[in-house]
N, C-alpha and C positions, 0 to 999 in steps of 0.2 A: 538774386542773393544765395548764400549758401545754403545749405541746411543745417539746422543745428544738430541734425542727429540722422545715422542711420540704421536701418535695422541689421541685424545680422541672426540666420538660423543657421544653427548648429544641432548636430545629433550628439547625444551622451547618454553613458551608462547612466539608467536610473540612481541606482544606487551613489554610483560617484558624484551625480548633481547632488542629492540631499546632505552624503558626507560634507562637501563642498559649501554647499549653502551653508549648514548648521553652522559652522567653524566664520564663515563672514559673517552670519548674523550676531556670534559672539562676539565679534570684532566691532560689528554697527556699519558693516560694509553692504552697499546693494552691490549683486550678481552682476548687475549690470557695471557699476562703478570696478566694482573687480575687474572685469574683462576689458573695459576700457584702459586702465591701468598696467595691463597684461600688454596690451597694443601699443603704451608710449613704451615701455622695457623693448619690446621688439623693433622698435623705430630708434632707440638709444640705445641700443644693443647692436644693431643692424644685425639681427639675429636671434634666435632665443636665448629670452636671458636665464637660462641653463643651459648645462653640458647634455647633448644626448647622443649616448656612446651604445655599443655593446656590450656586456657585462664581460670580463674577462673569460668566467669559466661557466662553462652549461650547468645548469641545475644536475643534481644530483639524483639519480635514482636509488632509493633509497633501498628497495628491494635487491639491486644489485652488490648493496655490500656487505663486506663481513662483519660479523661483530665487530673484530680490530678497528676495521674501517668506521663503523657507525660509532663508536667509543671517539675513535679521535674526530670525527666530525660535530659530534655531542660537546666536546672538550673546546671545540674553536668558538661552536656557540655560547659556551659557558664563559670565555674569554670577550666575546664581544659584549656579553651582557653586563659585564663585570665593567669594562670599559667603561659601558653607556651608563652606569649608575655611578661611575667615577665621577664621569663629566658633567653630570645632572647635578651632583651637590656640588662641586668644582666650580661650577658656570655661577652657582648663588655669591660664587666669592668674584667676580666677574674675570676668570680666568680662563682665556680661551682654550678651547679642548685640544685645537692644532698642535699647542705646545706639549699635550701630555703623548701623542702619538710615537715620537720620537724615542721614549724613555723605554 
């Protein structure tokens, strides 16, 4: 007779564990169920259920930027924040944010 469950031992950063378990608790999902769901998605997707890739750009060294470069990077951040705020407001009306990115 096959075992109904198997043990999984993994090391994880304490802060990551705490934050994730807080979210799972709010959703009413035990961590063991979430891990089981993750493993089932790996099987269904035949790989990780999300993209794993290297970033296109390396992180910026802010100390190496000129004032103009720093201002340009800050403007990009403001634009991203504005896009996210618009996305949050629009998604409450069931309009996917992907439709906004092309505009």
